[in-house]
N, C-alpha and C positions, 0 to 999 in steps of 0.2 A: 624188649621195651627199652625206651630211653628215659632217663631221669635227669633233671637238672642237678648240677653239683655246684655248690658254693665253695670256692677255695679262697682262703685268706692266709697271709703270712703274719705270724706273731712271734717275736723273739727268735727268728731264724728257723722256725718250724712251720711247715705248711699244714693247714687244717682243711680237710675236705668234708663237707656236710651234704647229705642228700635230704633236703627238707620234706620231701613227700614220703619218706620212709622213716618211721619213728626210731629214734636212737641209732641211726646208721651214720657213722662218721669215721674218719680215719686221719692219721697224721703221717707225715713223711718228711724226709730231709729235703726233698725237691717237690715241685709242683706235680710232676709226672708220678712220683712215688705215692703221693697223697691221693691222687685221683685213682691210681691202680688199686691201692688198698681200699679206697671207698667202694670201688667196683666189686672187689672181692667180698667186702663186708655185706654189700647189697645182695650179691649172689647167695652168700651163706644164709642171710636172713630170709630171702625169698624162697629158699629151698626148704625152709622149716614152717612156712605158713601157707595158708590158702588165700589166694587173691580172688576176690569176687566183686560184684558191684550191686548196688541197690538203686531203686528208683525212688526219688524223693518227691513228694507231692508239693507242687508250688501253688501259688494263689490261682493261677489260670486253670489248674487241674482239680481244684477243690470243687465239691458239689455246689450247685447253684444255691445261693442264699440271697433272696431278694432284699433282705434288710442289711446286708453288709455294705460298708462304705465302698469297698472295691467294686461291687456290682453296680453301684450308682455311678462311680467314676467310669467304668467300662461302657456303660450304656449312654452316658451323657453325649448328646449330639448325634446319636445314631438315627434319630427319627426326624426327618425334615418336617418342619412345620410345628414342632413341639417347643420351639424357643420360648413362647409365652408361658406355656405350662411349666417348663423348667425354671424360668425366671420366678414364677409364683412359688414354686417349691423352694428355691434357694432363698427367697425373701422370708418364707415361713421358717426355714431353718435358722436364718440369722436372727429373726425376731425371737424365736425360742431360746437361742443361745444368749441373747441380750437379757431376756426375762430371767433366765437362770443366773446370769452374772449379777444382775441387780439384786436378786434374792440372796445370793451369797454375800454381797456387799452389805445388805441390810442386817443379815445375821452376824456379820463381823463387827458391826458398829457397837461401841461400848454403850451399855445401858445407862 
């Protein structure tokens, strides 16, 4: 496997860091030495751990929820001829949001 290595020079010392491997870094008097030591550190680290992978559920993989905003966004515009119905729904949503904001504003007014 290949891993990206970040190498920087500070105060005459080269520092090599492998950001994808926790706590794996090395120093050297030269660029090559720092990279070689980082490679050795990575090999030592990886020989002591188990590397595996996991599948992470994303929005697209979640179970269908007809009330979720993402479901509405994903389905908007998919049905030709539904433009008027969608416009009505959007207007209802905006009217409800306006009503809620007006209620909040009334409640926030000093008595």
